[in-house]
N, C-alpha and C positions, 0 to 999 in steps of 0.2 A: 440415552439420551434425546430428545426430541429434536429430529431433524427437520418436521414437516416446512416449518417457515423457510428456512432456507435453502431446502429441495429446489425451488422454484426461480430461484437466483441465478445470476450468469456467473461463470468463474473461468479466469484465464487458464488455459490447458497447454498451452505452448507459443513458441514464436513462430509466426507464418513464413520468416524467412528460411526459418530452418527444417519445414516439412519436407520430406520427399515421399513418394510412394510406397516405400516400405513401413514409412510412419514410426512411431516410439509408442512404447507403452507406458503409461503412467496410471495415476488412480485420482478418483473425485470423491471425495466422502466416504471412502472405506471400498469405494467400489471399483474394480480395476477397469482401466478406459484404453481406448486405442485412439491416437491422432495421428492422421494420414492426409496426402492428396489423392484425390481420386483421378480418374483418367482425364478430366477436363482441367484439373489443375487445382480444383477447389478444394477447402477444407472439409476433411469428414470427420466424425468423432464417433466410435461405435463403443457401447458399454460392454461390459464382460459378458452379457447373455446373447450379446451379437447386434442388440437394437441400435437403429440410428438414433443418436441424441441430437438436440438443437444445437447448431452450429452459427455464430458469427464472426467475421474477423474485422476488428477496430483497434485501432491504437498499436498496430504492429503485431498483434496477438491474437490467436485462435481464442475463443469463448464457448462456453458449452455448459450444460444443465443435466442434471437428472432429473430435471421436473419439466414442468409447463412453465416457463418465464410469463409474468402478467405484462411486462413491460419492457421496453428495448434497453440496451446497455444505456447506462447514464452519459449524457454529454459533457464532451469536454472542448469547449470552442475552440480555443486555442490550437488544437490539433487539426484545423482546417485551414490556420493562419499562414498565408505566403511566408516566406523567408526563414520560417523556425527550421532548427534541424531536430530530426526525431531520433532518438537515442535507443536502442534496443540493448539494455543493458545485462540480460541474459537471467539466470537463476540461481538461486542462493535457497540451498534447502536447509530447514531450522527446525530442530527438533523442540517445537512449542507450539502452544495451541495458535490456529490462525487467526483468533481474535486478539491474541496476546502481541502478537506480530504487528497488526495494526495500531494497537495503544501505544507499544513503543515507537512507534513511527510519529504518534501525535505529542510526544513528550519531549518538550524542549529543556525542560530543568537537566536533562543529562548530558546535554552539550558540551560544558566545559570538563566534564569527568570522564567521559567516555570517548569523546571525538577532540580531544586536547591540542591544541594548536590548528586546528581545522575550523570546527563549526563552533568552537567556544575556547574560552580560557579562563583560568582564574587570575586576578581575581574578580573577573567580571560574570559572577555565578547568579545574579538578581534577576529572577524573572519579574520584568515590570507588568502592571495590570495589563489584562486584555479581555476581549468581550469573547462570550461564548453563548452561542442559540443553537436550538433546534427548528431549522426555517421548516413551517409546517406546509407551506406549497408545495415546496420540493421535496420535503420529508428527508432533510439532510441535516447534519450536524457541520456546524462552522463555527471557527475559531478566527477572529480578525484582530486587527492593531497588535498583533504579537511582534516584539521588536527585541532583538538580541545582538550584542556584540561578537562579531566574528572575525577571527584572526584569517581566514581563507573561506570565504562564504560560499565562493564558486571558484571551479578551474580559471574562468576567465577575470576573477577578481584579482587585483594587485595590492595589497595591504589590507588591512583591517577595516570593516567597514560596520556601521551598526545596519542590520539587515532586517526588513519588514517582511513576516509572513501572514499568510493565511492557509488555514488548514480545512480541508472540508472530506466529510464521510458521505458519500453517496448510496454506499452498498455495504453489507456487513463486512466483508474482506477486502475492502479498497477504498484507498484514501489518496487526494489528491493536494498538494503543497504548492503553494504559489509562493514565490519568493523574490524579493529585489531582484533585477537583471541589471548587474554591472554596467555592460556596456548599452543599455536601453533603458534609463529609469523611469520612463513612462509605460514600460511593459513588465509582466509578471512572467520568470522562469517558471515553467512548470515540470516539476518533478512527482511522479505518482508511485503507489505502492499497490500492485495487483497482488492479491494473495490467493494460493490454489490451495483449499483444505485437502491434504492427502487422508488425512484420519484427523482425530479429535485432539491429538497433540503432536503433529506433524504437519508440515508445510512446504511448498515450494514458494519462494518469494520472487515475482517478476517486477522489478525496477523499471518504470521508462520514463523519458524525458524527453519534452519540446521546447528547446531553447533558443535564445537568441545570441549564438556566440560562433563567430565565423573563424577564429583563431584556432581555437584548441583541436588537435589531432583527435579523430574520433577513439581512437585506443585509450587516451589521455582521460576521456569524458568517461569512459566505461570504468575503465581502472579507478579514477576517484570516487566514483559512485560504488564500485565495487566494495573498495576500501572503507568506506563509511559502513556497509553494512555488514562486512566480515566483522567489525569493531560492536555491533550490535547484537550479531548472531551468540558472541560468548554471555552477553547479558542475559539474553532471551532464553537460553540453554540452562540457566542456572535458576529461573526465577520459581520459586515456591509460593502458593500451588501451581503446577503446569499448566491447570487451565485458569481461565479469567474469571475471578470472583465477580458475580452480578450483584451479591449482597454487599450494600453500602459498607457496612460495619465490619466487613472481614480485611480489609487494608486502610491504613490509616491515610486519608489524603492531606495535601498541601495548598495552598492557593495556586500553585505552579500545575495543579491536575485537574483543572476546572473542564479541560477540553476531555481528559479521560473519564469524569465523570458524568459530563452529559452522554458520552459515547457508551458507557454502560447502562445510562437510563434507557437510551434509544433502544439498544439491543432488547432489553428487557421488555419493554414496550410491544416492540414485535415479535417476540418469543424467537427472537435469534439467538439461539442457546447451544449450535453446534460448536464444541470446542469451550464452553461456559461451565463453570461452577457455581450452582445455585443456590447452596447451603452451605454453611461453615461447617466443617468436618473437624 
C-alpha cells in the first residue's frame, strides 16, 4: 500500500504530560519508535533505526513524523483561548484502520443507536440537512449546520437539547468537532480525535478537548468521553472490510453520509491511502 503521501504528515505519538526519561515504545505506520524526554525535559522521538524524528508538542500531545512534514501542525485557535479547560482524555487502542476511526467520528447518524440516551435517542433519529464542503484555501473537509437532538450533549448539560455541530478534517487521521457549549452559547466546545496509525489495521486514538466547563470534575470529563469512545470501538472493530473503501461503489451511502463521502474524496485526491482499500475485492 502506498504510504508516501502520508509519510510527511504529523501524527500524535503520546501525551507530553506522561513522558519521562525512560520513554515509551510505540509504533508509527509499522515502524517501531520510542518517545521520551531528553535531559533538558524536551520531547524526543527516535525511529527503529535510532534516527531522530521531527518533533512538535501541541494540544498536550507529542507529534512526530517518519518523513519531512512540509507544513506545521494545523491550527486550533481555541487551544490558545483563555478560560478553557484542556482535557487529555488518554488513549484508546482500536483494531481498525486509522481512516475508519476518523470516518466513524464524522458519522452522526449512529448517535441514537450506539450512544443511546447520551448523544442520541430514538425516536429522534432523523439527520437534518447540513452543508459539506472541501475548503480549498485551507485544504480541509468541513461539515456545518449539523443539528441533532441529544439527551445529554455534554457532561455540563442538564436535560436534552438540540445540539449544533461543525466537523472539520484538517489532516488525514485527525478531526476537530465544534459543538454547542451549554454554559456559554456564544462559544463552541472543541472535541478532537487525533489518531496514531500503528499499522494499516490498528491505531491508537487520542481524544482531546478544549471546553468551557468550570463545574465538572476532570475525572468525570475524561470518563464521559472514554465511555463514548469505548462504545464506538465495538462498532469499529467489526466493520467489514476492515480498511476504508475509497471506491464510491463499495458501500451504499445515505444522505447522512455526506461528510464521509467528502472525506473519502479528499483522501483519494491527496493519495492518502495508508489504511484504505482502493478497489473492490
